[in-house]
Phi, psi and omega in degrees: 000145177274172181299338181294346179259009179264140170285137186289353187272005173093192184270178188296333184269353185286152180292326180295318178297313182295317180296321180297312182294323178296316180297319180298320183289329182275321185285342181301330184275358185274005188249115173269136172261117174235094184303151182301328182291340176282320181284329184257228186237039181072024187242137175246120179296145179306326180291341180265353183273120180273145173263117188252137169256122181257112181253111190098107189248346181260168179057234179296333177300323177298317178295315184293318182290327175290324175297320179288326177298322175056051177055038175092001179282348173229169184248122172280097188279323182218150177236149180212130173201142180284350183234113182301331180294321179290333182270354190303313181296321180292318178298321179292319183284328183237071186294340181272352179283136176288142185245133178230154170263327185257117182297331180294318177293321178301307186295324179289316183286327188250014186300334178267000185244000182232151179254327188209160186226135169259135182243107187226051182252175173304155190304325187290349178249358179306312188297309185296326180286307184296319180296317178299316180295315181295322178294340174270002178083020181265137174291148185225142169243115188239132179296153177291151006263047184070305184207183187278335183209170188297315182299320178297317180298316181299315179296322178294321179298315179291319182297325179299320178289312185296325182266359175053058179241154179276131185230152174208136173266150186276047169257084193299335179297339180293344175262002186280166178290329187301311182293329178291322177294321179295322176298318179295317180297317182291318179298328179282354177078020185295329179247010179075207181274139180249126171227013178221128183227141173235136176221139184212162177214158175274354176296151012275145171250031175218165183294133173214164179071042184213170181289157179301144178296144183245172176109157179253124183230143174286140177287127178305143184298334182281349188252131170264096187294323180296319177292323178298319179295323179053233184280354184288156176302144186295136172224145173295147178302137175209133178296350174287351177256318187232135019258357188234318191285003176305334183302328186277356186249130188296337179290336186236317188251188178230021171065202181297321178299311181297328181285318192237341186292331176293339173275315187280324181278344182302312180302309179293323181298320182280314182298318185267355179063047185281159176239218177290141172288158178259346180201158179212144178213146183219164166219149182227162179286137175281154175238130181245123183265356178182177180303119179058024179244105185274131177284151178225105187231071184291345178282348183244142171291154186288161178293331176204154181205161170234131181239129178248123181239145174237134181242117177289148177222132182293124176077004181224165172296147176295157175265130174254125181240133175243131177255138179231137173220177180070024179097351176287147182217158177284166173294142180293129175296147179300332183288341184257121183303155187300329185268358179278129180290133175276121180065215178223194186302319184280338181149200182187179182221139174235126171252113187267110183256169179287343180243353183170191186229140169251139179226148173209169175262196179299146183066014184074018185285152175052055179294146181216159181243141181221140006290130188302316184299329184272326191248340186300314182298317178297319181294319181293326183277345183295124183291156176288124178243344177250113182304144181269159178267124180299131178075020184301327182282351179239270186248011185300325181295319175292314185295327175299313178295316182298317179296321178295323176297319178295319181292326180095150182301136180088341178252347185278157176285158179302144179258161181294320187219048173296163186296335176302325176265312186293331180298300178302324179292319177294323176301320178298315178302314184286345171300325177299319179289327175299318179296321179295315179298320178293325179299325180280342185297131183217157176226151180301140180279132182295313180254093185298132177233165180304127180064009182226072180279342187229155169266149177234078187291344180275001182271072181202177176290126180260128182264131192242129170262096188296320182299318184261003177054056182220138165280126188265350184237011176202090189302324183299334181291338185290345175294340182267000176289329181224185178222160173272138182263143177299148183306132180094357185242358181293144181269000000 
């Protein structure tokens, strides 16, 4: 990688890097959202109404474009989706919005008519869409985990600064009250020093750990399959990829980590002021296709995995974080009674301190302190020191971004998940997928043995140089830091 892909703030262990992340985590709470309609008479001045381009209209895109519309306080000027079926509800609700299938045509034709863009497409197209929009000076709201790989995320983080645009990642829990309460508890020393973290999810809730889908299918007339593929390597159309199960395939998605880790890792990353990890190691569930016949499906993310990350901290012990997915969970801490549910349906987080434990569910919701009898009263009595975001439990995450777009870059208040923060955190999430890809990497075994036809040299602790985005002890792993783009799609 060239210097253009480096963040100017240094490596994970540097004081400048650490100070920056600490400041970002603390200042995010200093911003109150008070919409103009609250202060006024339910009226939005024309000068305050943003023209929004919504790219990706189905699934999460439907949620995002409605959040950006903000009950009519902004204008959905243009819609874009490669599949007319996914866009049908949006076209019906916003009949005056111009509709495009190709985001490139939209941005070129409407560049003088839009202020901001929501990007709610499959992970493999986030980068090309968001980068094009930012290079045109458009503010962007991009779904997690920002992009498909680490190199794309780094470039997006730098581009947001260079193009002076307002950015927000779609991990809405980062604007919630829960993570702010956890920050207050930790700052007050209620659980002591934390150097061990567990985060888990029940994802995938789509097929993973299996062979590529087979069969010949006609492309639906409403779908432009070539546009859906975008920069990804060519694959024949298969309903096993679109419209939902793309998450499980490495060519398009980022698996369980990409879906949920930006929600689950956000509380510890923010509370502890973490930076780039210095190492990563993983293990995944095996798949057996017959007696003593092991499946090998590197095109699919595994059905379950465990990821171990270490974060250096200046003057303190490093933080060790373990990620679990596919139904795997950490051991119950002694401080939490046997009958208390760990986390919630989607997963949870444990911060293990020298004086106690903090736990929360997805989005940092329902934070709690353990042992409860000892810490609950102290936690409840602790005054609020980090201001909350109005409407955080509903549309506050969108409204924070929208207000910042109105204020303009450099004049806006800090956001919960601008790319300065969301970029390094997303890179951390995608480190887990780099480890998984390396875990699958194999070479023929010289001395063939029973059940061992191949060597798996990537199944070890991988050492990471965060500033330069390189694995330093296994060169083959560095191919997974970035991806090759299909002809005609390179930026």
